[in-house]
Backbone as CSV, one residue per row, in Angstrom:
resi,resn,N_x,N_y,N_z,CA_x,CA_y,CA_z,C_x,C_y,C_z
1,MET,87.520,202.646,132.594,87.166,201.278,132.996,87.101,200.351,131.786
2,SER,86.459,200.809,130.719,86.330,199.989,129.510,87.678,199.734,128.871
3,THR,88.559,200.709,128.973,89.902,200.528,128.391,90.672,199.455,129.127
4,GLU,90.562,199.419,130.470,91.257,198.398,131.244,90.684,197.017,130.961
5,THR,89.353,196.929,130.835,88.719,195.640,130.524,89.138,195.128,129.161
6,SER,89.179,196.050,128.191,89.599,195.662,126.837,91.035,195.156,126.845
7,GLY,91.911,195.821,127.591,93.297,195.376,127.671,93.421,194.015,128.324
8,LEU,92.567,193.760,129.329,92.586,192.469,130.012,92.195,191.345,129.060
9,PHE,91.149,191.592,128.259,90.709,190.572,127.292,91.754,190.345,126.200
10,ASP,92.467,191.386,125.830,93.521,191.217,124.828,94.600,190.282,125.342
11,ASP,94.953,190.415,126.614,95.967,189.538,127.199,95.478,188.095,127.233
12,VAL,94.189,187.906,127.599,93.635,186.554,127.655,93.623,185.913,126.278
13,SER,93.230,186.707,125.267,93.198,186.194,123.896,94.592,185.782,123.440
14,PHE,95.588,186.594,123.760,96.962,186.270,123.366,97.443,185.000,124.071
15,THR,97.072,184.862,125.345,97.457,183.676,126.091,96.802,182.425,125.515
16,ARG,95.569,182.546,125.107,94.883,181.409,124.502,95.547,180.998,123.188
17,GLU,95.952,181.986,122.414,96.635,181.672,121.155,97.952,180.957,121.418
18,GLN,98.662,181.408,122.439,99.911,180.730,122.788,99.652,179.292,123.237
19,PHE,98.637,179.109,124.071,98.305,177.759,124.532,97.874,176.875,123.368
20,ARG,97.094,177.438,122.469,96.638,176.670,121.305,97.828,176.251,120.439
21,SER,98.740,177.177,120.201,99.929,176.860,119.410,100.771,175.795,120.098
22,PHE,100.928,175.932,121.414,101.701,174.942,122.166,101.054,173.560,122.088
23,ALA,99.727,173.491,122.218,99.022,172.205,122.175,99.150,171.556,120.805
24,VAL,99.019,172.368,119.756,99.132,171.823,118.395,100.532,171.272,118.153
25,HIS,101.554,172.046,118.527,102.926,171.589,118.313,103.250,170.366,119.169
26,ALA,102.736,170.337,120.394,102.974,169.173,121.254,102.340,167.920,120.651
27,ALA,101.130,168.063,120.123,100.464,166.915,119.504,101.219,166.446,118.268
28,LEU,101.685,167.386,117.445,102.410,167.023,116.227,103.739,166.346,116.558
29,TYR,104.491,166.933,117.495,105.772,166.341,117.869,105.576,164.988,118.560
30,GLY,104.506,164.871,119.344,104.221,163.586,119.976,103.890,162.509,118.970
31,THR,103.087,162.860,117.956,102.750,161.905,116.899,103.992,161.526,116.096
32,ALA,104.813,162.533,115.788,106.049,162.245,115.048,106.958,161.326,115.851
33,PHE,107.019,161.526,117.166,107.840,160.669,118.019,107.351,159.225,117.976
34,LEU,106.036,159.028,117.971,105.489,157.671,117.904,105.860,156.985,116.591
35,PHE,105.941,157.762,115.512,106.335,157.188,114.229,107.829,156.885,114.185
36,VAL,108.629,157.691,114.884,110.084,157.543,114.819,110.567,156.384,115.685
37,VAL,109.870,156.107,116.791,110.331,155.086,117.740,110.572,153.728,117.081
38,PRO,109.645,153.178,116.267,109.929,151.868,115.663,111.166,151.871,114.773
39,TYR,111.373,152.964,114.023,112.552,153.034,113.162,113.832,153.153,113.983
40,ALA,113.754,153.922,115.062,114.923,154.040,115.941,115.254,152.688,116.569
41,TYR,114.223,151.971,116.996,114.455,150.645,117.583,115.025,149.681,116.543
42,MET,114.528,149.763,115.316,115.032,148.916,114.242,116.517,149.183,114.002
43,PHE,116.899,150.458,113.928,118.295,150.787,113.654,119.201,150.397,114.818
44,THR,118.787,150.725,116.047,119.637,150.404,117.196,119.791,148.898,117.382
45,THR,118.728,148.148,117.098,118.825,146.686,117.210,119.792,146.120,116.184
46,SER,119.857,146.752,115.008,120.746,146.246,113.957,122.221,146.448,114.281
47,ILE,122.544,147.295,115.268,123.945,147.533,115.624,124.245,147.102,117.063
48,GLN,123.300,146.403,117.701,123.515,145.949,119.075,124.176,144.578,119.101
49,PRO,125.014,144.322,120.098,125.538,142.959,120.279,124.415,141.984,120.618
50,ARG,124.704,140.719,120.443,123.689,139.683,120.630,123.149,139.645,122.060
51,GLU,124.008,139.905,123.043,123.566,139.842,124.432,122.499,140.886,124.727
52,GLN,122.648,142.075,124.160,121.670,143.128,124.406,120.354,142.852,123.676
53,ILE,120.420,142.246,122.493,119.197,141.947,121.752,118.329,140.969,122.533
54,TYR,118.968,139.964,123.170,118.230,138.946,123.905,118.063,139.301,125.387
55,SER,118.417,140.534,125.742,118.257,140.951,127.130,116.775,141.133,127.472
56,ASP,116.435,140.915,128.733,115.049,141.104,129.176,114.638,142.571,129.126
57,VAL,115.596,143.470,129.214,115.328,144.907,129.164,115.718,145.433,127.788
58,PRO,114.773,145.985,127.033,115.125,146.494,125.691,116.015,147.730,125.797
59,PHE,116.965,147.834,124.874,117.892,148.961,124.845,117.570,149.815,123.621
60,LEU,116.867,150.926,123.839,116.626,151.844,122.727,117.916,152.564,122.345
61,ILE,118.751,152.827,123.350,120.086,153.379,123.114,121.086,152.265,123.405
62,PRO,121.764,151.742,122.394,122.652,150.591,122.601,123.839,150.927,123.491
63,GLN,124.193,149.981,124.331,125.354,150.128,125.207,126.644,149.726,124.499
64,GLY,126.501,148.981,123.422,127.650,148.576,122.620,127.359,148.798,121.147
65,PHE,128.369,148.566,120.321,128.221,148.823,118.882,128.907,147.699,118.115
66,THR,128.182,147.176,117.107,128.747,146.118,116.274,128.134,146.165,114.883
67,LEU,128.932,145.799,113.881,128.448,145.676,112.506,128.366,144.209,112.093
68,ARG,128.318,143.348,113.092,128.318,141.901,112.837,127.132,141.478,111.979
69,TRP,125.948,142.033,112.264,124.748,141.601,111.537,124.794,142.038,110.075
70,TYR,125.336,143.215,109.818,125.474,143.671,108.438,126.492,142.821,107.682
71,GLU,127.561,142.461,108.348,128.566,141.613,107.701,127.986,140.245,107.349
72,GLN,127.263,139.636,108.282,126.655,138.334,108.001,125.629,138.439,106.874
73,LEU,124.872,139.529,106.874,123.855,139.702,105.844,124.489,139.860,104.462
74,LEU,125.532,140.654,104.375,126.184,140.882,103.085,126.935,139.646,102.600
75,ASN,127.494,138.859,103.520,128.293,137.697,103.131,127.457,136.455,102.851
76,ASN,126.286,136.339,103.468,125.512,135.103,103.383,124.189,135.243,102.648
77,SER,123.979,136.365,102.001,122.749,136.547,101.230,123.060,137.333,99.960
78,GLN,122.053,137.452,99.101,122.207,138.186,97.849,121.540,139.563,97.947
79,ILE,121.642,140.180,99.115,120.931,141.437,99.324,121.450,142.559,98.423
80,ILE,122.711,142.497,98.009,123.230,143.514,97.084,122.526,143.388,95.741
81,ASN,122.394,142.150,95.225,121.667,141.943,93.977,120.206,142.360,94.117
82,TRP,119.602,142.033,95.251,118.206,142.398,95.466,118.036,143.914,95.495
83,THR,118.986,144.607,96.101,118.905,146.070,96.152,119.049,146.669,94.757
84,ILE,120.002,146.150,93.977,120.183,146.644,92.607,118.922,146.386,91.781
85,ASN,118.360,145.185,91.909,117.131,144.871,91.172,115.991,145.813,91.553
86,THR,115.871,146.100,92.847,114.782,146.962,93.311,114.970,148.388,92.833
87,VAL,116.212,148.886,92.866,116.476,150.240,92.384,116.165,150.342,90.893
88,LEU,116.617,149.363,90.114,116.339,149.369,88.674,114.843,149.286,88.406
89,LEU,114.168,148.393,89.124,112.732,148.208,88.917,111.954,149.467,89.284
90,ALA,112.209,150.017,90.475,111.470,151.199,90.920,111.794,152.416,90.059
91,GLY,113.066,152.585,89.718,113.448,153.729,88.890,112.862,153.662,87.494
92,ALA,112.972,152.487,86.846,112.442,152.343,85.491,110.918,152.477,85.477
93,THR,110.254,151.869,86.442,108.792,151.968,86.503,108.355,153.411,86.698
94,THR,109.035,154.138,87.571,108.676,155.533,87.819,108.828,156.372,86.563
95,ILE,109.938,156.209,85.859,110.181,156.998,84.647,109.141,156.680,83.576
96,VAL,108.876,155.392,83.344,107.924,154.993,82.305,106.510,155.459,82.655
97,VAL,106.123,155.301,83.920,104.780,155.722,84.333,104.609,157.231,84.178
98,LEU,105.604,158.006,84.581,105.512,159.454,84.431,105.397,159.854,82.969
99,LEU,106.153,159.209,82.102,106.118,159.538,80.679,104.775,159.173,80.055
100,VAL,104.326,157.940,80.266,103.091,157.470,79.638,101.870,158.163,80.240
101,ASP,101.798,158.240,81.562,100.621,158.828,82.204,100.492,160.315,81.907
102,SER,101.612,161.021,81.808,101.538,162.448,81.480,101.013,162.649,80.063
103,MET,101.401,161.795,79.121,100.890,161.907,77.753,99.401,161.575,77.692
104,ILE,98.986,160.542,78.438,97.568,160.186,78.453,96.743,161.313,79.068
105,ALA,97.187,161.833,80.205,96.446,162.907,80.873,96.403,164.164,80.014
106,TYR,97.492,164.458,79.314,97.514,165.632,78.450,96.540,165.473,77.290
107,SER,96.498,164.294,76.708,95.573,164.067,75.588,94.123,164.135,76.034
108,LEU,93.850,163.744,77.273,92.478,163.783,77.772,92.019,165.197,78.107
109,THR,92.944,166.089,78.399,92.571,167.443,78.811,92.790,168.490,77.724
110,ARG,93.681,168.238,76.783,94.031,169.282,75.815,93.717,168.923,74.358
111,LEU,93.571,167.663,74.039,93.316,167.262,72.665,91.846,166.902,72.478
112,GLU,91.311,167.292,71.330,89.916,166.970,71.005,89.883,165.723,70.124
113,TRP,89.351,164.629,70.654,89.211,163.408,69.880,87.998,162.637,70.392
114,PRO,87.319,161.936,69.514,86.069,161.262,69.900,86.308,160.149,70.918
115,GLY,85.474,160.125,71.942,85.536,159.064,72.934,86.435,159.326,74.103
116,ARG,86.984,160.526,74.218,87.929,160.775,75.315,87.230,160.743,76.669
117,LYS,85.970,161.210,76.733,85.234,161.157,77.992,84.950,159.711,78.395
118,ALA,84.650,158.874,77.402,84.405,157.465,77.704,85.680,156.791,78.193
119,VAL,86.816,157.143,77.593,88.092,156.569,78.024,88.403,156.988,79.451
120,PHE,88.175,158.262,79.769,88.425,158.727,81.132,87.488,158.042,82.122
121,SER,86.252,157.800,81.727,85.305,157.098,82.603,85.776,155.674,82.883
122,VAL,86.322,155.025,81.857,86.841,153.664,82.049,88.037,153.686,82.996
123,ILE,88.895,154.697,82.860,90.059,154.807,83.746,89.613,154.992,85.190
124,VAL,88.620,155.864,85.410,88.120,156.080,86.772,87.441,154.817,87.300
125,ALA,86.674,154.137,86.434,85.973,152.924,86.868,86.942,151.807,87.225
126,SER,88.137,151.826,86.640,89.111,150.775,86.935,89.565,150.792,88.385
127,PHE,89.359,151.915,89.087,89.711,151.965,90.511,88.862,150.999,91.325
128,MET,87.665,150.674,90.821,86.757,149.807,91.570,87.045,148.328,91.345
129,VAL,87.958,148.011,90.461,88.303,146.615,90.165,89.517,146.225,91.002
130,PRO,89.407,145.266,91.915,90.569,144.838,92.720,91.686,144.310,91.828
131,GLY,92.907,144.702,92.145,94.044,144.288,91.332,94.253,142.791,91.298
132,ILE,93.844,142.076,92.359,94.045,140.636,92.426,93.261,139.914,91.341
133,ILE,92.151,140.533,90.852,91.339,139.910,89.813,92.124,139.788,88.515
134,ASN,92.978,140.772,88.247,93.743,140.773,86.995,95.019,139.952,87.072
135,LEU,95.294,139.344,88.204,96.579,138.672,88.389,96.785,137.542,87.385
136,VAL,95.810,136.653,87.284,95.956,135.494,86.395,95.980,135.900,84.926
137,PRO,95.011,136.696,84.421,95.074,137.063,82.997,96.326,137.848,82.629
138,VAL,96.767,138.764,83.528,97.985,139.527,83.218,99.199,138.608,83.218
139,PHE,99.240,137.647,84.128,100.353,136.697,84.134,100.374,135.869,82.848
140,MET,99.206,135.476,82.359,99.155,134.709,81.109,99.681,135.536,79.938
141,ILE,99.332,136.823,79.905,99.823,137.692,78.835,101.343,137.844,78.924
142,VAL,101.838,138.098,80.128,103.284,138.249,80.316,104.006,136.955,79.971
143,SER,103.402,135.812,80.325,104.015,134.524,80.006,104.065,134.295,78.507
144,GLU,102.995,134.669,77.808,102.977,134.517,76.355,104.032,135.391,75.683
145,LEU,104.332,136.532,76.298,105.360,137.420,75.750,106.770,136.966,76.109
146,GLY,106.886,135.926,76.924,108.193,135.410,77.313,108.930,136.304,78.291
147,LEU,108.187,137.005,79.144,108.798,137.950,80.080,108.784,137.466,81.514
148,VAL,108.510,136.172,81.729,108.584,135.620,83.078,110.050,135.594,83.518
149,ASN,110.287,135.894,84.793,111.643,135.989,85.350,112.448,137.096,84.669
150,ASN,111.736,138.186,84.348,112.360,139.332,83.693,111.778,140.602,84.332
151,LEU,112.639,141.558,84.606,112.159,142.796,85.228,111.175,143.544,84.334
152,ILE,111.301,143.381,83.017,110.365,144.034,82.107,108.948,143.491,82.329
153,GLY,108.856,142.207,82.644,107.555,141.621,82.928,106.914,142.194,84.176
154,VAL,107.723,142.679,85.107,107.191,143.323,86.305,106.775,144.761,85.993
155,ILE,107.541,145.431,85.137,107.282,146.838,84.830,106.070,146.997,83.914
156,LEU,105.925,146.135,82.925,104.941,146.324,81.857,103.509,146.534,82.359
157,PRO,102.980,145.734,83.293,101.592,145.950,83.720,101.358,147.260,84.465
158,SER,102.431,147.910,84.898,102.274,149.146,85.671,102.399,150.400,84.818
159,VAL,102.602,150.231,83.516,102.898,151.386,82.665,101.740,152.381,82.659
160,ALA,100.543,151.924,82.304,99.367,152.807,82.278,98.696,152.735,83.644
161,ASN,99.203,153.527,84.560,98.701,153.510,85.928,97.489,154.438,86.045
162,PRO,96.311,153.913,86.387,95.112,154.775,86.449,95.221,155.870,87.506
163,LEU,95.908,155.584,88.620,96.076,156.614,89.641,96.879,157.781,89.102
164,GLY,97.947,157.483,88.364,98.762,158.542,87.795,98.003,159.362,86.766
165,VAL,97.225,158.692,85.911,96.435,159.407,84.906,95.416,160.317,85.578
166,PHE,94.720,159.794,86.580,93.695,160.585,87.263,94.313,161.778,87.986
167,MET,95.438,161.559,88.646,96.088,162.641,89.389,96.581,163.725,88.443
168,LEU,97.267,163.347,87.371,97.791,164.337,86.435,96.664,165.014,85.652
169,TYR,95.568,164.314,85.439,94.412,164.890,84.759,93.923,166.127,85.513
170,GLN,93.877,166.037,86.841,93.417,167.166,87.649,94.380,168.350,87.540
171,PHE,95.675,168.085,87.502,96.645,169.170,87.418,96.663,169.796,86.027
172,PHE,96.608,168.968,84.988,96.596,169.503,83.625,95.375,170.385,83.395
173,ARG,94.264,170.004,83.979,93.030,170.753,83.782,93.112,172.148,84.400
174,ASP,93.950,172.328,85.413,94.075,173.612,86.090,95.066,174.555,85.429
175,ILE,95.821,174.075,84.448,96.767,174.950,83.748,95.992,175.823,82.762
176,PRO,96.156,177.130,82.796,95.412,178.019,81.884,95.703,177.694,80.417
177,GLU,94.648,177.616,79.627,94.822,177.327,78.205,95.426,178.509,77.454
178,GLU,95.333,179.705,78.050,95.899,180.886,77.392,97.401,180.751,77.176
179,LEU,98.086,180.014,78.070,99.529,179.811,77.901,99.823,179.039,76.624
180,GLU,99.049,178.009,76.368,99.272,177.216,75.159,98.864,177.997,73.911
181,GLU,97.811,178.795,74.010,97.407,179.601,72.863,98.493,180.611,72.505
182,ALA,99.096,181.221,73.520,100.192,182.155,73.252,101.383,181.439,72.628
183,ALA,101.663,180.220,73.089,102.777,179.455,72.518,102.495,179.068,71.073
184,ARG,101.258,178.734,70.760,100.917,178.391,69.364,101.063,179.605,68.453
185,LEU,100.726,180.781,68.969,100.914,181.999,68.177,102.382,182.269,67.895
186,ASP,103.244,181.800,68.796,104.688,181.949,68.597,105.281,180.841,67.739
187,GLY,104.448,179.952,67.239,104.922,178.906,66.336,105.310,177.607,67.003
188,PHE,104.952,177.402,68.259,105.270,176.164,68.962,104.382,175.034,68.443
189,SER,104.976,173.882,68.244,104.202,172.691,67.895,103.580,172.104,69.155
190,ARG,102.655,171.148,68.951,101.988,170.532,70.096,102.993,169.811,70.998
191,ILE,103.958,169.111,70.403,104.953,168.386,71.200,105.836,169.359,71.968
192,ARG,106.201,170.477,71.317,107.060,171.448,71.987,106.317,172.133,73.132
193,ILE,105.043,172.388,72.947,104.241,172.957,74.036,104.216,171.991,75.218
194,PHE,104.050,170.715,74.911,103.987,169.706,75.968,105.302,169.591,76.725
195,THR,106.409,169.595,76.004,107.714,169.364,76.639,108.331,170.620,77.240
196,HIS,108.060,171.802,76.662,108.733,173.020,77.100,107.872,173.933,77.964
197,ILE,106.568,173.740,77.948,105.691,174.621,78.726,104.899,173.837,79.764
198,THR,104.194,172.807,79.312,103.289,172.096,80.219,104.049,171.292,81.262
199,LEU,104.994,170.475,80.835,105.718,169.634,81.793,106.517,170.439,82.820
200,PRO,107.215,171.527,82.431,107.886,172.322,83.464,106.927,172.894,84.504
201,LEU,105.728,173.267,84.093,104.743,173.764,85.051,104.241,172.655,85.976
202,MET,104.391,171.419,85.519,103.908,170.271,86.284,105.020,169.604,87.084
203,ARG,106.126,170.288,87.272,107.282,169.663,87.904,106.945,169.124,89.300
204,SER,106.254,169.897,90.103,105.928,169.457,91.456,104.947,168.286,91.443
205,ALA,103.954,168.357,90.555,102.985,167.261,90.462,103.658,165.985,89.987
206,LEU,104.548,166.090,89.013,105.268,164.911,88.522,106.175,164.336,89.606
207,ALA,106.815,165.216,90.383,107.676,164.739,91.474,106.853,164.020,92.537
208,ALA,105.672,164.554,92.855,104.806,163.901,93.842,104.341,162.542,93.345
209,LEU,103.894,162.483,92.082,103.473,161.199,91.521,104.647,160.236,91.437
210,GLY,105.814,160.740,91.038,106.995,159.882,90.975,107.357,159.307,92.330
211,LEU,107.184,160.100,93.382,107.458,159.606,94.732,106.494,158.483,95.099
212,PHE,105.204,158.665,94.806,104.221,157.624,95.108,104.519,156.336,94.339
213,ILE,104.809,156.480,93.051,105.069,155.295,92.223,106.340,154.601,92.667
214,PHE,107.372,155.367,92.987,108.639,154.775,93.416,108.451,153.979,94.698
215,ILE,107.766,154.555,95.677,107.546,153.856,96.949,106.664,152.632,96.742
216,TRP,105.613,152.776,95.947,104.709,151.647,95.685,105.448,150.503,95.000
217,THR,106.272,150.834,94.010,107.022,149.789,93.295,108.085,149.180,94.197
218,TRP,108.749,149.994,94.997,109.783,149.502,95.909,109.204,148.469,96.882
219,ASN,107.979,148.720,97.359,107.361,147.836,98.347,106.524,146.726,97.736
220,ALA,106.417,146.682,96.409,105.581,145.661,95.765,106.102,144.263,96.094
221,PHE,105.184,143.366,96.393,105.584,142.015,96.791,104.941,140.932,95.920
222,LEU,103.621,140.965,95.775,102.919,139.847,95.143,103.284,139.676,93.672
223,TRP,103.178,140.753,92.880,103.448,140.625,91.449,104.913,140.269,91.162
224,PRO,105.897,140.923,91.780,107.277,140.457,91.568,107.491,139.020,92.012
225,LEU,106.806,138.585,93.076,106.953,137.203,93.528,106.422,136.226,92.487
226,VAL,105.359,136.601,91.773,104.790,135.734,90.745,105.687,135.672,89.513
227,ILE,106.262,136.799,89.132,107.027,136.882,87.877,108.469,136.439,88.049
228,LEU,109.110,136.868,89.128,110.537,136.596,89.322,110.703,135.257,90.033
229,GLN,111.240,134.274,89.326,111.348,132.921,89.863,112.766,132.541,90.244
230,ASP,113.743,133.313,89.806,115.139,133.071,90.163,115.488,133.915,91.378
231,GLN,116.109,133.320,92.372,116.417,134.049,93.602,117.325,135.232,93.338
232,ALA,118.188,135.157,92.349,119.073,136.266,92.027,118.311,137.456,91.454
233,MET,117.081,137.227,90.978,116.262,138.291,90.407,115.300,138.895,91.420
234,TYR,115.286,138.396,92.637,114.345,138.880,93.643,114.536,140.374,93.907
235,THR,113.450,140.999,94.369,113.522,142.363,94.875,113.640,142.317,96.400
236,LEU,113.846,143.474,97.009,114.080,143.512,98.449,112.917,142.977,99.287
237,PRO,111.655,143.325,98.985,110.574,142.755,99.809,110.560,141.235,99.816
238,ILE,110.815,140.618,98.660,110.867,139.156,98.602,112.122,138.651,99.311
239,GLY,113.239,139.348,99.102,114.480,138.935,99.742,114.424,139.012,101.254
240,LEU,113.703,140.018,101.787,113.596,140.133,103.243,112.866,138.944,103.838
241,VAL,111.846,138.447,103.145,111.140,137.253,103.621,112.071,136.049,103.592
242,THR,112.877,135.948,102.538,113.839,134.856,102.439,114.854,134.912,103.581
243,VAL,115.356,136.123,103.862,116.316,136.290,104.962,115.675,135.912,106.285
244,GLN,114.454,136.342,106.494,113.777,136.044,107.754,113.566,134.546,107.938
245,ASP,113.267,133.841,106.858,113.013,132.399,106.961,114.293,131.587,107.113
246,THR,115.397,132.085,106.569,116.630,131.300,106.574,117.627,131.726,107.646
247,MET,117.798,133.046,107.808,118.835,133.543,108.704,118.284,134.249,109.940
248,GLY,117.060,134.739,109.860,116.552,135.576,110.929,115.730,134.862,111.976
249,VAL,115.601,133.557,111.866,114.787,132.824,112.836,115.380,132.938,114.235
250,THR,116.687,132.816,114.311,117.358,132.891,115.624,118.180,134.162,115.794
251,GLU,118.250,134.996,114.756,119.075,136.200,114.827,118.257,137.432,114.412
252,PRO,117.549,138.044,115.353,116.764,139.244,115.020,117.620,140.397,114.495
253,GLY,118.881,140.447,114.876,119.747,141.520,114.406,119.892,141.520,112.899
254,ILE,119.922,140.325,112.282,120.027,140.237,110.825,118.758,140.758,110.166
255,VAL,117.603,140.421,110.750,116.340,140.906,110.208,116.281,142.431,110.263
256,MET,116.705,143.008,111.389,116.680,144.454,111.528,117.685,145.124,110.588
257,ALA,118.838,144.501,110.389,119.826,145.058,109.467,119.291,145.069,108.036
258,SER,118.619,143.985,107.649,118.033,143.943,106.302,116.918,144.967,106.158
259,ALA,116.152,145.210,107.223,115.092,146.214,107.177,115.665,147.618,107.036
260,VAL,116.800,147.877,107.690,117.445,149.186,107.564,117.907,149.413,106.130
261,ILE,118.529,148.398,105.536,119.008,148.527,104.157,117.841,148.738,103.202
262,ALA,116.708,148.096,103.468,115.555,148.202,102.579,114.831,149.535,102.716
263,SER,114.832,150.124,103.906,114.063,151.343,104.139,114.874,152.622,103.984
264,ALA,116.185,152.562,104.113,117.013,153.772,104.041,116.881,154.502,102.693
265,PRO,116.916,153.806,101.536,116.754,154.541,100.275,115.424,155.267,100.165
266,LEU,114.351,154.678,100.687,113.050,155.342,100.646,113.065,156.628,101.456
267,LEU,113.722,156.592,102.610,113.820,157.793,103.437,114.590,158.876,102.712
268,ILE,115.678,158.506,102.051,116.482,159.488,101.320,115.681,160.099,100.178
269,VAL,114.971,159.264,99.413,114.163,159.764,98.294,113.070,160.703,98.801
270,PHE,112.434,160.336,99.902,111.374,161.188,100.437,111.927,162.534,100.887
271,LEU,113.073,162.542,101.555,113.664,163.799,102.008,114.044,164.693,100.828
272,LEU,114.461,164.090,99.728,114.840,164.865,98.548,113.629,165.467,97.838
273,LEU,112.492,164.780,97.897,111.313,165.204,97.122,110.183,165.766,97.979
274,GLN,110.391,165.899,99.279,109.282,166.323,100.130,108.816,167.740,99.811
275,ASN,109.720,168.623,99.415,109.317,169.988,99.068,108.393,169.997,97.855
276,HIS,108.703,169.150,96.862,107.837,169.053,95.686,106.478,168.472,96.063
277,LEU,106.466,167.539,96.990,105.204,166.947,97.425,104.319,167.997,98.095
278,VAL,104.889,168.783,98.986,104.122,169.834,99.652,103.661,170.881,98.644
279,ARG,104.515,171.232,97.698,104.160,172.237,96.690,103.027,171.735,95.796
280,ALA,103.027,170.442,95.492,101.958,169.882,94.662,100.618,169.935,95.393
281,VAL,100.637,169.633,96.676,99.402,169.708,97.463,98.912,171.140,97.543
282,GLU,99.819,172.098,97.754,99.430,173.500,97.824,98.871,173.982,96.488
283,MET,99.487,173.529,95.389,99.046,173.972,94.064,97.648,173.447,93.759
284,GLN,97.393,172.203,94.114,96.083,171.619,93.862,95.018,172.239,94.769
285,GLY,95.442,172.698,95.955,94.474,173.268,96.891,94.147,174.716,96.620
286,THR,95.001,175.432,95.876,94.774,176.844,95.648,94.345,177.171,94.222
287,VAL,94.555,176.240,93.288,94.206,176.501,91.896,92.881,175.847,91.589
288,GLY,92.062,176.512,90.783,90.801,175.916,90.339,89.658,176.253,91.238
């Protein structure tokens, strides 16, 4: 009798696990679907004929296909220049931030020098200062340097990013010091240890930080709007507002086409680096 009862409970437990797995996957796929719908609507609208866009019934799956909105956007705006500017700005900012922040974080965790704890405290405290407060003084400094209407003027204030320093500080602290001690016994210099041992171990963390910085810089609006005064120097977020005000008032297809062009590179970058992002989260969650 007890054996039959035990077998019955085993079946119930297995069924519950199946139901639980099904519910979790259904919730995840449902949430993912809600996130995908706006992007799908954006893309389909950008390739729909004008009659379908203004139809009373929305067409998530277009009945026709046209590249008219992309042609008008490319011929009547400077979106190619804006895209090039944004790629250069986001790429250069990401590279500089990774280089500078990794050196700062390494010096705070591995080098002994007076005041390093105070410097780290100031970096952490800077999170509590709203960025808008620094807008005017930073603009005055950039103006004095003659970097107004220059991409360097947009990049320079982002070089020492406190978020990047704080994030890399946590990862550097979890790397065993025994690795560096063994490298020093083999005759490695401090710079060689940093470039050949520490940074390769931080590849996933650097990729995750680079992804955050790239997306943040790509979507930046206020600071580039203040610095870049020539329309040919605009970035995509500023250019999209210009397109919406000039061409998109009566033509939603143009607005959607510009949104597709602006968001597609971010999707590609995320798909390329998502494995590093997941690995960085796993590494931070299991080490230390």
